[in-house]
C-alpha positions as CSV (number, residue, x, y, z in Angstrom):
1,M,26.2,50.0,17.7
2,S,22.9,49.3,19.8
3,I,22.5,46.3,21.9
4,V,19.9,44.9,19.5
5,Q,22.2,45.4,16.5
6,A,25.0,43.7,18.4
7,E,22.7,40.7,19.4
8,L,21.5,40.5,15.7
9,T,25.1,40.1,14.5
10,M,25.5,37.1,16.7
11,I,22.4,35.3,15.6
12,D,22.2,33.4,12.6
13,F,18.3,33.9,11.9
14,D,18.2,31.6,8.8
15,R,19.7,28.7,10.7
16,D,17.9,29.3,14.0
17,T,14.5,29.5,12.3
18,A,15.2,26.5,10.3
19,L,16.1,24.6,13.3
20,T,13.0,25.8,15.1
21,K,10.9,24.8,12.2
22,K,12.5,21.4,11.8
23,M,12.1,20.7,15.6
24,L,8.3,21.8,15.5
25,D,7.8,19.6,12.6
26,A,9.6,16.5,14.3
27,L,7.4,17.2,17.4
28,D,4.2,17.1,15.4
29,M,5.3,13.8,13.8
30,R,6.2,12.5,17.2
31,V,2.9,13.4,18.7
32,R,0.9,11.9,15.6
33,A,2.9,8.8,16.1
34,S,2.3,8.5,19.7
35,M,-1.4,9.1,19.3
36,H,-1.5,6.4,16.7
37,N,0.3,4.0,19.1
38,I,-2.2,4.9,21.9
39,A,-5.1,4.2,19.4
40,N,-3.7,0.8,18.7
41,Q,-2.5,-0.2,22.4
42,N,-5.0,-3.1,22.3
43,T,-4.3,-4.4,18.9
44,P,-2.7,-7.8,19.1
45,G,0.8,-7.8,17.5
46,F,0.9,-4.0,16.9
47,K,4.5,-2.7,16.9
48,R,4.8,1.0,18.1
49,Y,6.1,3.8,15.8
50,V,9.0,6.1,17.1
51,V,10.2,9.3,15.7
52,R,14.0,9.9,15.6
53,F,15.3,13.5,15.1
54,E,17.4,14.9,17.9
55,E,19.8,12.0,17.7
56,L,20.1,12.4,13.9
57,L,21.0,16.0,14.2
58,R,23.5,15.2,17.0
59,E,25.2,12.6,14.7
60,K,25.3,15.1,11.9
61,L,27.0,17.6,14.3
62,A,29.3,15.1,15.8
63,D,30.7,14.2,12.3
64,G,31.8,17.8,12.0
65,D,29.2,18.7,9.7
66,D,27.6,22.0,11.0
67,G,25.9,22.7,7.6
68,S,22.2,23.3,7.1
69,V,19.9,21.6,9.5
70,Q,17.6,21.4,6.5
71,D,19.5,18.2,5.6
72,V,18.4,16.5,8.7
73,E,14.8,14.9,8.3
74,P,12.8,13.3,11.1
75,L,12.7,9.5,10.8
76,V,9.7,7.5,11.6
77,E,10.6,4.0,12.5
78,R,8.7,0.8,13.6
79,D,9.8,-0.9,16.8
80,T,10.7,-4.5,16.0
81,T,11.3,-5.7,19.5
82,G,9.2,-8.5,21.1
83,D,7.5,-11.4,19.8
84,P,5.7,-11.1,16.6
85,G,2.3,-11.4,18.4
86,Q,3.4,-8.9,21.2
87,N,2.0,-5.5,21.3
88,T,4.9,-3.1,22.1
89,V,2.8,0.0,23.0
90,S,3.4,1.2,26.7
91,M,1.0,3.8,27.9
92,V,3.7,4.9,30.3
93,D,6.1,5.6,27.4
94,E,3.5,7.2,25.2
95,T,2.3,9.7,27.9
96,A,6.0,10.5,28.8
97,T,6.7,11.0,25.0
98,L,3.5,13.3,24.8
99,D,4.6,15.2,27.9
100,K,8.1,15.8,26.7
101,A,6.9,16.9,23.3
102,R,4.5,19.5,25.0
103,L,7.5,20.8,27.1
104,V,9.9,21.1,24.0
105,F,7.0,22.6,22.0
106,D,6.7,25.4,24.6
107,V,10.4,26.0,24.5
108,M,10.6,26.1,20.8
109,T,7.8,28.4,20.3
110,R,9.0,30.7,23.0
111,R,12.3,30.6,21.1
112,A,10.8,31.5,17.9
113,G,8.8,34.4,19.5
114,S,12.1,35.8,21.0
115,L,13.8,35.7,17.5
116,F,11.0,37.4,15.9
117,K,10.6,39.9,18.7
118,L,14.4,40.7,18.3
119,M,14.0,41.1,14.5
120,N,11.0,43.4,15.1
121,S,13.1,45.6,17.4
122,A,15.8,45.8,14.8
123,V,13.5,46.8,12.1
124,F,11.2,49.2,14.1
125,G,13.6,50.2,16.8
126,R,11.2,49.4,19.6
């Protein structure tokens, strides 16, 4: 058994690619929400949007359900803190969200590239 074949037997491609896709989808939603928040930073009474995904996935796994990640969907929620007329957008928080999303996007796209490179090696032997 070659090293590539041994590595392929240890990787669940369906689950790994599904997780990568879900994470990239969640990041896309998070960036869109953050950009919408920034666009409304001066709107009186605007309550920012937040996207939850990682904690939902963590909760599912903590419950002992290591089933399909397809069941976990990113959730867009409205921040309801503060007075009704208070804008809850913080540029520091939004830029931090965008920076984190960029870093995680880089990690996830590299991960996807590695998985597909490994599959290519297994199929074509190079």
